[in-house]
N, C-alpha and C positions, 0 to 999 in steps of 0.2 A: 241449245243441244239441255232436253234434260237431264241431270248427273246427280252425284248425292254426297255421302262423305266417305270417312274411312270406314273399312267392312267391320261387321262385328257380331260377335254370336248371337242367335235368334232361339230361342223357340216357339213351336208353333204350337197353332190353337185351331181354331172351328173357322177360320176366317183363312187358312191355310190351306191351297191345293199342291199334294202330288211332291213336297216339298224334299229333299233330302236331308240327312241329318247334319246338322252345321260341323260336325266335327270333323266331314269329308272335306279337304284340300279342293276346292272348285278350281277349276281352269282358267286359263288367263282370260283375258277379254278375247283376245285377239284370237284365239282359238278356239273359243265358242261360236265367234262369227263365222270363221273360217269352216269350222267344224257343221254348226247347226245355225241354217243360215232360216231365217225367222221366216217360213214361207206355209202354204197349206198344203199339209201332208195328211197319212193316215187316212181315220177316221170322215175327214174334212173332204179330200180328197172324192169319196166316194156321193157326197153331197152337190158337189160342186154343178153337176147336170141337172139337178132341182133344182139348186138357188142361183142360176144363171153365172154368166162370166165374172168373173173378180181376175183385176190387173192384179197379176201374184208378186209383179217386181216391187209394189207397193209394201211385203213384208218381207225384204232384204235386207235391212239392217236392224241393230236395236235401238240405236242411238236417236230416238223420236218418240213424241205422242203420237197414239191413235185414238180415231174416235170415228166408234160404229155408227149410220144413221140408216133409220129407215120408219116403215112403220110400224103399228104394234103389231107382236108376234109375227115378224119375218126371222125373228130367229137370230137375231142381235146376238142376246146376251150366251144362246149357247154359242156362236161363229165366236167371240172374243174370249171366254174361256176354254176352249179347245184349242184356238190359238198360242195362251198364254201358257195353258200345261204341257202344249207339244215343243213351248220355246226352249225345255231343256233349263231353266233358266231354276236355281235351287227355291230362293221365296219368290210366292205368288201371293197377293192379299185380295183378299173381294169383299166389296163390301156394296149392299142394295141400302134401300131404303129402310128395312125392314130393321138394318143395326141402327136406325137414328129414331126407332120408333116411341112417339110419346114425346122428343125432347123438341125445347122453344129453339128460335132461331139464335141465340145467344150458345145454348147447350151444341148445337149443330158445329157453331163458327171452331169451340172450343175444341170438339172433336175432331176436327178435321184436321185442325193445325196440330193436334196429339197425332195423326195417323202419318202426314208428310214428318213432322220430326222426325220419328221413331225411324221411319224407312228412307228417311236420308243421309241417315247414319250409315244403311249397309251401301256395300261396296256394288253389287249390283239386283234388282230386283223385281218385279213387276205389284203395280197398283192397278185392279180392276173397281172403277166408278161405274156402278150398272144402274137402269134406269136416272141417266143424271136429272132427268125432268121432274121427277117425282125428287129428287132431292132437294131441289130448289122450290118444291111446291107450285111449277107450273101446268095450270089449268088448261091450257088451250082458247082461252077469251080473253079480253081487256087485257090487265098489265097484271096480271093475278101472279106473281111468284113471287119469291123472297129476294131481292135485290143484296140483301149482306152476305145472304151464304153464295148465290153466283158471286160476288165480287170477292168472297174469301177465296172460292177457287180458283178463279181465274190467278189471284196473287200471290199466293201457294203455286200454281205451276210456273210461272215468270221467275218467281223465287227458285225453284228448282235447278231451272235450267240455266239459272246462275250461279250453280254450284260447279266446281271444280270436274273437268271432265275425266279425269282418273275415275269417275263413281258414276253409276249413271242406275236413278230412277227412271223406269219406264211406266207411262203413265195412259191406260186405256179409260178408254168410257163409251158406254152405250147412249145414244138417246134418240127421240123420234127425228124424224125430220122437220117437223114443222117446228116444234123446239128450237133445234138447232139453226133454222132460219130465222125464227124469231127473234130469237136473243144476239146472231152472228158470231155462234160457236164455232164458225169453221176458223176464225183467226186464233182462238186460244189452243188450236193443236198443228202438230205438224204436216198430219195425215189425215182425212177424210177418207173412210169406206165407205161407199152405198151397198147395204144389203139388201138384193133385190125381192121381190115379191115373185111369185110364180103367175106365170099370165099365160104359156100357153096348155092345151088341152095334152101334151104329150110329156109336158113336167107334172101336171097333178097325176096323169095316171102310172109314173114312174114311181109316182111316190106309194100310188093307191096298192097299187101290185106287190111292192114290194112286204106290204102290212100281211099280204097273206088274209083278209078279210070276204076275198069274193074268189071264186073257180074262172078259168077263163073266158069262161063263155060270160058269166057275170060282166068281168070286166071290159071284154067288147063291150058289150051292153050299154054298158057306162059309158063309155067310151063314145058312144054314138050318140047317146044322146044331150053330153054336156059338148059336144062338135051342131049339134042340132040348136041347141040355147043358144051359145056363144062362140065367137072366133079368141075372145078373149076374157081373158078372168085379172082381177088382182086377189092373192088370198097368200098370205103368209104360211111359210111351210112351218110353224109352229101349229097356226090357228087350221091348215090342214090336217097335222097330225092329232089335234085334240076332237076334230069333228071326227075322224076316224075312228078315234079309241071312244066315243059315247057311242058311234053308230054299234062296238061290237055288244052292246047293250041291248039292242034293239032285239024283236022279234026277227027269225031268218028271212021271212017273207018282205021286211018294210027294213033291212038295212038298205040297199042300193035306192030308193026313194026317199029315205032319211036323208044321206049323201049328199045325193043329186041334189037336196033342197036347199042343204048349209050351202052346197059350194057356188051354185046359183046366186046368191044372195050376193056374192060377191067378184060378179060379172060386169064388164064393163057397160 
């Protein structure tokens, strides 16, 4: 189980999300777990019809590592960050490949050790490692990845899990399904949460209608065309939102065919 060491004051920085003042005395762990279960709520509930069913029981308790897997642009990072923010835990640290830009393997290893060591001193906090495949330089072909960085992450996770149970460091990571399978990353985390893509025309249209880019008649016409083209699609919600945003800059008469063309690239 992920754990940490004795709590200490901690200043905020650009990597912290929605953190309270450390001068405020946090409630006990048991009170947090009883009053604020780690489940999808708020904005995320409104996303569920679009991203498909998820096993909400996976979010029941804090004392676990979580790993979000899925195709690129399926919304893994947004989902993980939103859940972390809604957890009501005071200190949340987010690290992405941008934070390791320009570092060689030795520098990455040193920074990762520093991050885990710093956070393990806190009583309760969340660490979100975004785009894990990019952090370890996995490119999806051959054995092209940093085995040293990957081994460091695995060893740090194991070391954290052996800390005293009075403290917790919850580690959340996002990674592509391909990378997770190839490197057997499922064994490194307590829970794996698959982030599905949009497959049904009804799911696509729910997102498109919410964007208010088309009127009711145009939405119906688009739905009919999508049904005619294919019954099944494979598109991440982030990709669809990006396509919708780009379509807004097209002339009005070209918006519908442009979006249709983009979506049809992703049909089964």
